[in-house]
Structure formats: structure tokens, C-alpha cells
PAPAKOL-624010 format. One line per field, with one value per residue (C-alpha): x, y, z; residue in one letter; chain. Coordinates in Angstrom, 1 decimal. Layout:
c1: X,...
c2: Y,...
c3: Z,...
residuo: A,...
cadena: A,...
//
This chain:
c1: -74.1,-74.9,-72.3,-72.6,-70.7,-73.3,-76.1,-74.3,-73.8,-77.5,-78.5,-76.3,-77.8,-81.3,-80.5,-79.0,-82.0,-84.3,-82.2,-82.3,-86.1,-86.2,-84.0,-86.2,-89.3,-87.7,-86.7,-90.3,-91.5,-88.8,-89.5,-93.2,-92.4,-90.0,-92.7,-95.3,-92.7,-92.0,-95.7,-95.8,-92.6,-93.9,-97.2,-95.2,-93.3,-96.4,-99.8,-99.5,-96.0,-95.9,-93.3,-91.3,-91.1,-89.9,-87.3,-86.0,-86.1,-84.4,-81.6,-81.2,-81.0,-78.4,-76.3,-76.6,-76.9,-77.0,-77.8,-81.1,-79.4,-77.1,-80.1,-81.9,-78.8,-78.5,-82.2,-81.9,-85.0,-85.9,-85.1,-88.8,-89.8,-87.2,-88.4,-92.0,-91.2,-88.9,-91.8,-94.1,-91.3,-90.7,-94.4,-94.4,-91.4,-89.0,-86.6,-84.9,-82.8,-79.5,-77.3,-74.2,-71.3,-69.2,-71.9,-74.4,-76.8,-77.2,-78.6,-78.3,-81.3,-81.1,-83.4,-84.7,-84.1,-87.7,-87.3,-84.1,-85.9,-89.0,-87.1,-84.7,-87.7,-89.4,-86.3,-85.4,-88.4,-87.6,-83.9,-84.7,-86.9,-84.1,-81.6,-83.9,-84.5,-80.9,-79.5,-81.3,-79.2,-75.8,-72.7,-71.6,-75.0,-75.4,-71.9,-72.5,-75.7,-73.9,-71.1,-73.6,-75.6,-72.4,-71.4,-74.8,-74.6,-71.2,-72.5,-75.9,-76.1,-78.1,-81.1
c2: 31.1,27.6,25.0,21.2,21.1,23.4,21.0,18.0,19.8,20.7,17.1,15.8,18.4,17.3,13.6,14.5,16.6,13.7,11.3,13.7,14.0,10.1,10.1,12.8,10.6,7.6,9.6,10.8,7.2,6.1,9.1,8.3,4.7,5.8,8.1,5.3,3.0,5.6,5.8,2.0,1.8,4.5,2.6,-0.6,1.2,2.8,3.7,7.3,7.8,10.2,9.7,12.7,11.2,7.9,9.7,11.4,8.2,6.2,8.8,8.6,4.8,5.0,7.8,7.2,10.0,13.5,17.0,18.4,21.0,18.5,16.3,19.2,19.7,16.0,16.0,19.5,20.6,23.4,23.0,23.6,20.5,18.4,19.8,19.0,15.5,14.8,15.6,13.2,10.5,11.0,10.6,7.3,6.1,6.1,8.9,9.9,13.0,12.5,15.2,16.0,15.3,18.0,20.6,19.9,22.5,20.6,17.2,14.4,12.7,8.9,6.3,3.9,0.1,-0.3,2.2,0.6,-2.8,-1.5,0.6,-2.3,-4.6,-2.1,-1.6,-5.4,-6.2,-3.4,-4.2,-7.9,-6.8,-4.5,-7.3,-9.7,-7.2,-6.1,-9.7,-10.3,-7.6,-9.0,-7.5,-5.4,-3.6,-3.1,-1.7,0.6,1.9,2.5,4.4,6.5,7.4,8.3,10.5,12.2,12.7,14.3,16.8,17.5,20.2,19.5,21.7
c3: -45.4,-44.1,-45.0,-45.1,-41.8,-40.2,-41.5,-40.0,-36.7,-36.6,-37.4,-34.6,-32.3,-33.3,-32.7,-29.3,-28.3,-29.3,-27.2,-24.2,-24.5,-24.4,-21.3,-19.7,-20.4,-18.9,-15.8,-15.4,-15.5,-13.0,-10.6,-10.7,-9.8,-7.0,-5.6,-5.6,-4.0,-1.3,-0.5,-0.2,1.9,4.2,4.8,5.5,8.2,9.7,8.2,9.4,8.0,5.0,2.3,3.4,6.9,5.4,3.4,6.5,8.6,5.8,5.8,9.5,9.3,6.5,8.0,11.7,14.3,12.8,13.7,12.4,10.3,8.7,8.0,6.3,4.1,3.3,2.2,0.5,2.4,4.8,8.5,9.3,7.3,9.2,12.5,11.8,10.5,13.5,15.8,14.0,14.0,17.7,18.4,16.4,18.4,15.5,16.4,19.6,20.4,22.1,23.6,21.6,24.0,22.2,22.6,25.3,23.9,20.6,20.0,17.5,15.9,16.1,14.5,17.2,16.9,15.9,13.1,11.9,11.8,9.9,7.4,6.6,6.2,3.9,1.8,1.6,-0.6,-3.1,-3.1,-3.8,-6.8,-8.1,-7.9,-9.7,-12.5,-13.0,-12.8,-16.1,-17.7,-17.1,-15.4,-18.3,-18.8,-15.0,-14.8,-17.8,-16.1,-12.8,-14.7,-16.7,-13.6,-11.7,-14.7,-14.7,-10.9,-11.2,-13.8,-12.4,-9.7,-6.6,-6.1
residuo: M,I,T,A,M,D,N,T,D,R,A,D,L,D,R,T,D,H,A,I,A,A,V,E,E,Q,F,T,I,L,F,N,R,V,S,A,G,M,R,E,R,S,A,R,V,H,P,D,L,Q,P,V,G,F,K,L,L,N,T,L,V,R,T,G,P,V,H,A,G,A,L,A,G,E,L,A,T,D,K,S,V,V,S,R,Q,V,R,I,L,E,E,L,G,F,V,E,R,R,T,D,P,A,D,R,R,A,S,F,L,V,A,T,P,A,A,V,E,R,V,N,E,A,R,A,A,D,Q,A,Q,L,Y,R,S,L,R,Q,W,G,A,D,D,V,G,R,L,A,S,L,L,A,R,L,N,E,T,T,P,A,R
cadena: A,A,A,A,A,A,A,A,A,A,A,A,A,A,A,A,A,A,A,A,A,A,A,A,A,A,A,A,A,A,A,A,A,A,A,A,A,A,A,A,A,A,A,A,A,A,A,A,A,A,A,A,A,A,A,A,A,A,A,A,A,A,A,A,A,A,A,A,A,A,A,A,A,A,A,A,A,A,A,A,A,A,A,A,A,A,A,A,A,A,A,A,A,A,A,A,A,A,A,A,A,A,A,A,A,A,A,A,A,A,A,A,A,A,A,A,A,A,A,A,A,A,A,A,A,A,A,A,A,A,A,A,A,A,A,A,A,A,A,A,A,A,A,A,A,A,A,A,A,A,A,A,A,A,A,A,A,A,A
//
């Protein structure tokens, strides 16, 4: 037998599900904008650079020297994808390999100074736009957004 409490729980669940669907829709819009932005940033760095290559290069600029396997793990991608993209980035003059002093058989991947400069220039325009947009919200709303995103990141498994 369904009680009043059961109906209230169901109504709460329905409202929550509608709210989750709205969040999902907003994430879809955001991800589409991020994808378009990645294509634009890639082209700003080099016309032949694909978004996946920019993502890899951006990670190298952010993290500093790293082994290819660790980079694949950081990007949650296959090592073959990293290998292929590194070859392209090397040909473009954006990545160098440096011998790992702890294991001379291994090498670190390093973003070249030209890559660092171009990636930072490409990111600067987007960062400026983000700051302009979020400054209109006020510190409390921006802090709440950061807290909620952190909470979501803590509870969402990486794939």
C-alpha cells in the first residue's frame, strides 16, 4: 500500500530527476562550447594541430616533463594515441624527448619554449573571457560554483 510518505518521496525523486536532467543539458552545452574552444585554440597554436594534440600539449605545458605512459594516464587515453600525437608534435617543433637521468632507457616528454609561448597565448584569451564572465556573478556565486564542481569531481569516477 502506498502511503503519503511514499508519494512525497516519489515527488522529491521526480523533482531531483528533472533537476539532474537540467544539469545534464547544461553540461552538454558547456562541453560543446569547450570542444569548439579546443578547436579554436588548436588552430591558434598551429593550423595543423588537432584538438587532441592541443590537449596533450596543454597538459605538458601545465605539468612539465613527463613520461609518455604517465601522460596517457593523465589524459585517460591509450598510449598509442599519445605516441601518435607526440610524433606530430615533435614534427611541429612543439615537443622534445629528454633522457630520464634515473633510467637512461626512458625519456621525458617536454614542451618546447615555442609551444609554451603559443599555448599560453591561446589560453590567455579564453581565461580573460572566463574572468570577465564570472566577475559579473560576484564572489559568493563563483565560490559556490567552485565548491559544487569540486563536490561533483569528488563523486564522479574518471573514465
